[in-house]
C-alpha positions, 0 to 999 in steps of 0.5 A: 500500500502506498501512503504519503505522510508528513513526518517531522524531520527530527523524529525521522532522523532519530527513528533511522538512528534508533532502528539502525535502518539503511533507509527511511522506509525500512525504519518506518516499517520497523517502527510499525512492526514493533508498535503492532507487536507491542500492542498484540503483546499488551492484549495477551498480557490482559489474559495473563493468569486468567486461564483455569485448568491448564494441562500439565506437561504430563497430562498433555504428553498422555493425551498425545500418546493416545492420539494416532500417529498418522498426521498430515492428512494421510 
C-alpha cells in the first residue's frame, strides 16, 4: 500500500538512528512492526493468569500418546 505522510524531520532522523535502518522506509516499517507487536503483546498480557485448568506437561504428553500417529492428512 502506498501512503504519503508528513513526518517531522527530527523524529525521522532519530527513528533511522534508533532502528539502525539503511533507509527511511525500512525504519518506518520497523517502527510499525514493533508498535503492532507491542500492542498484540499488551492484549495477551490482559489474559495473563486468567486461564483455569491448564494441562500439565504430563497430562498433555498422555493425551498425545493416545492420539494416532498418522498426521498430515494421510
